[in-house]
Every structure is written in C-alpha cells, then in structure tokens.
N, C-alpha and C positions, 0 to 999 in steps of 0.2 A: 468181152463185149465192149464195143466202143462207147465212150462217154464224152459228152461235150460240155465244157465249162466256159462261162462268160465272166470276165473280171472287169469291174469298174474301179479305177484307182483315183483317189482324191489327190490331185496335184496342185501345189500352191507355190512352187518355186519358179518365178518368172521375173524377167528383168523389166526395166522401165520401158522397153519397146514391146512388151507383151510376149516375148519369146520364152517358152518354157525350158528350164535348164534341168533336164532329166538326171544328168550325172550328179547333180547336187541336191536332188530331191529324195529324201529317205524313203518315201512311199514307193517311188519307182524302183529304187534299188532293191528294196525288200521284195517287191512283187516280181521283178525280173528273176531273182534267184529262187524265189518260191516256185515260180513256174517251172524253172529248170529242174528242181528237185521233184516236183510232182510228176513231171513227164518221165523222169527216170523211174519213179516208183510204179507208174502205171503205163505200160507201153501202148495201151489202147485209148489213152486220154488225149483229147484235143482241146486246146485252149485258145479262146479269142480274147484279146486284151484291148480294151477301149483306151485310146490316148488322144491328145489334142491333134489337130490337123497338121499334116506334114509341114506346111509353111509356117507353123507356129513353134516349131522345135529348133532349138539351137544345135542339137546333136542328133544324128540318126540313131535310133534305138539299137539297131544292129551293130553300130560301131562301139557303143558303150557295153553292150551285153551280148556279144556275138555267141557266146557259149550257150545262152538260153535259147537261141534260135536254131541251134545245130540239128535238132531232130526234125525240123520242118513241120512240127505239129503245134507250134506257137504262131498264131496269126494276129496281126495288128489291124484294128478297125479304127480308122481315123475319123474323129468327129470334132468340129470346131468347138473350142472350149473358151469361155470368157476368162481373160487373164485378170480375174478379180476374185480372190478367195471367198469372201462372203457371198458374192453373187452366184458362184457356181453351185452353192447349196440350194438355190431357189430357181435356177434356170433349168428348164426341162422342155425340150422341143419334141413333143410327142410325134408329129409327122416324120421328123428326121430320124428319130430313134426307131420308129416303125419300119421305115425304109431300110435301115441298116441291119436291124436285129431280127426282123420278122420276114419282111418281103424278100430280102436278099439272101435269106438263109434256107438252104435246101432241107436242113434237118433241124429238129428242135434241140434246145439246150436242156441238159439234165439238171444243171444247177447254175445259179448266178451268185457271184460273190461281190458284195457291195462294200466298198471301203469308205463311201461317203454316206453315212446313215440317213441324212436328211432326204436323200433321193430314193431310198428303198421303197416307200409306198408308191412312188411314181413308176418305178420299174415293174413292180408287182401288178399295178393297174394296167400298164402297157401290155404285158403278156396275157393278162386275163381278157382285156377288151379286144385286142387285135390279133393275138396269137392263138386265142381260144384254148390256152393251156397255161398252167402256172408251174414253172420249175421250182426246185427247192431253192430257198433263199438263205444265204449266209451273210452275216454282217460283222465287220470288225471296226471298232471306233479307234482310229489312229489319232485324231485330234479331238479331244474331249472338251466340250463346253459345259459349263455348270450353271445352276440357277443364279439369277441376279442377286438374290438375297444371301447367297453363300459367301460372297466376297471373293470368289474364285472365277467368276465369269470372264470369258475371253472375248466375247462379242457383246456389243451394246444390246440393250433390251429390245430395240426395234428389229434386230436380226438375230435374236437369241436362237441357238440350236438345241437348247435343252429339251424341250418337249418333243421336238422332231427326232432327237436321238432316242428318247424313251419310246416313241411310237415305233421306230425301226427295231429296237430291241424286242419289243412285244410281237411285232409282225414277222420277224425272221424265224426261220425254222431252227437255226442255230445262231447264237450270239457269241462271238469270241471277244475276250478281253486281251489287251496287250500284256497286262501284268496284274498280279493280285491287288496291289495298292489301288490301282484304278478301279477295279471291280468293287473294292470295299467302299471307296468314297462315293462312287455313283450310286451304289445300293443304299448307302446311308442317306444321301440326298433324296432318292426316290421314296424312302420310307417316310419322309416328312411331308410328301405331297400326294402320294398314292396309297391306296389301301394295301393291307398286308397280302391280300389275295393276288393283286396285280404284281406285287414284287415277287412273291413266291412263284408265280407262273413264269415270269421273266427268268428267274434264277434256274428254273427247271430245265431250260434249254440253253444255258450259258456255260461256257468253259474258258479256261485260260489257254491261250496260244502264244506263249512268250518265246517266239523264235528270233525275231529281229535279224541281226546279221549273223551268219553262220560261222562256226569255228573254221570252216574251210576258207572263207574269204579273209578272216582275221589273220590266218596263218600264212597267207600268200606273201612272198617278198614284194616290196614295192618296186615299181619300174622307174628308174631315175629319169627316163624320158618324159614321164608324166608330171614331174615336179614343175611348179610354176615359179620357182625361186632357185637361187644358187646357194647350196648348202654351206659353202665356204664363207660366203658373204654373211649368211645368217650367224654362223659361229662367231665371226668377228663382231657383229652387231650385238650379240647377246652375251659377249664375254663379261663376266663379273656382274651380270644384271639379273634381277628377278624377272621372270617372264610371266605375264598375265595373258592367258589365252581365252578369247571369247569366241567359241565355235559356232554359236547359233546366229540366226538372222538378225540384222540390225534394223530396228524400227524407230518410230518416233517423229517428232517435229511435224506432225500432221500429215506425213507422207504415207505411212503405213502403220499398222498396229505394232505396238512394242510389248506384246505379252511376254516376250523373253527377257525384257528389261535390259537388253544389251545396249540399246540406244540410250536409255537413261544413264547407264554406267559411263558410256563414252562421252556423252554430251554434257552431263551434269556432275557426276561423281569424280570422273577422271581429273578435271581441272582442280578440284579441291584436294584430291590425293596428291597431285603434283606439287602443291604448295608445301606439303609436309615432308616429301622425300623425292629423291631423283634417281634412286638406284633400281629402276625398273623400266621395262619396255612392255608395250601392249600390242598384241596382234589379234586380228579378228578373221575368222573363217569367212564371214560375210557371204554365205552361199546365195542369198536371194538377190543381191545386187540392187536392192531398191535405192540404196545409196551407192553410187559408184565408188570403187576403191580410191580413186583420185580425190573424190569429194571428202571421204573420211580423212585422208591425209591432210587436206587443206583445213578441215575443221578441228582435227584432233592431234595433228602431228606435233605441235609444240608442247603438248602435254605427255609425250612419250609414246604416241601411237606410231606403229611401223606398218607400212603397207606390205603385207607378206606375200602378195601375188606378183610383185615386181622382181625382176632378176637383179636389180641394182638398187639398193636402198638409198 
C-alpha cells in the first residue's frame, strides 16, 4: 500500500551571500541518505523533501546525492528559506505552504517528519485548517537549545527555542532523540519547569534514533578528485608538526553565533598559545563560510593557521 511522507529539514549552513551549502550541512547529508534507505526498505514509499529555493542553493541536490534520487520516488519541493538560522524557526508563510503542500498535492500525506521542532505546531495547524486532515507527526531535534538558566542556552532569551521545542515534543506523535545524553539532559531540564505528568507523557512517545552517518558512507573510499587541497603539499606543511583540527563552523566577532567556540579559539586562544610554542599548525573545516577562508588566513595565519581549502599553502 502506497505511503507518502513529507520531510522538513532544518538547514543552517549558508554563506555570506545567502547561498545554502548542502554538501557541508550535516542535516541535509543525514536526510539524503535516510531517504535513500527508507525508500529501499519500503518499495511503496514516496518522499517529498522540503528544501530552499533552487536559486538559493550552491549545489544541485541531485549532484551531491544522486544515489538517493535513483528510485524516482524522492521529490524535491522548493520553498524560499531565509538564510538566517534563528529567523527560520519563526518564519512560516501559511499561504505559501498551503499552495505547495495542500493545494498542489493530489494525495494526502500519511506522515510528516519535522526536523525544526519550533515549526511543528505551525505545520500541524496548516494541515488541520486547510487540508482538513492531520497526518502523523514525527519530530527529531537536531539542534538542541536549552533554558536560559541552565547555562547551556545556544540562542539569546529573546529568540529562545526551549519552550517551542518542548511544545513540539508534546504535540508530536513520535519524538526522536539523536542520542541518549541529549534525551537525558533535556528531560532533566523539563523536570525543573514542567509537571511530572507532562514529562511522563512526553517520554511515553519518545525514542532514540541514533543513526547519523551510516557505516556504508563511512567505509566508502574517498575520491581524490573531490579533495580541495594537494595531499603532498599537506604532508610537507605538517611535517614534524602537531596538527590541531577545528572541524565545526567558525563564529564570533559579532558576525554569527559562536556556540561551537571555534571562533573563540582561533581569534582569542590561538594567539596566546602561539606565544608559548611554535610546533603546531591549525586547520579549520569552516563549513559555514561565515568567515571566508581568506579572511581566516589574514586574521590567524601568523599564529599557525593554515587555509586547508587552498591547493597551495
């Protein structure tokens, strides 16, 4: 029996020009491969995947994850997305979503998977008010915000996602956690603000789905053509050096959030470290490009930073 699934993915990896970089966004990568595997498991499943407008993408999704589209049962629904991570959690164009997900759909969705929990109540209201039906709703919190008082909050109090996440977990038919530690800390925080009955109800429909990247992807040999650097140059540059790798996005200096603290390390700690020792080099994955690689080289190069995306250091 045919089943239709809609997936909304929370994407926050975009450059200074507002172009989304799918190939460097963990959420896109996870959902591209999840879709591929779900389609393999159920030959009668069809998936619609919401992504930013075609003109907002740096890479064609089919070019990055062609294997996921091989069945012809994975369809992309393009919707203009604000290139602003906090704003996307509050932006919901009801008429536009109605046109895309209800008026333009010949058949109903059996389930909707929400990756951006702050929007789950909006999507549920959309289908109830205009679709005259409510699919099953699943939510998985990929980016977890915490209460301000916890000391672990990632967003300022004015745009806190904490209570919106709790509402999504309560309203979802199934709530998935990325891992057990996340489930534990969120549950602990909820118990300090909500009644035991509310917490027990949320836990009654919550499960761990710790898939992330599959063993299949991890075991694939790399394609040298996709390298953005010359391995031989790297070997020479790193000879007899300690390598400090900063894989996550670089924030700070008022340009973007630095919740990963990579910006703090590069801009504040690295100069101090360089004063005491010179036997190291630092490279950064810098997937978000909020700071261009050439900017990081200019700001941090003298302290041991190497721009790993250039073919000639």
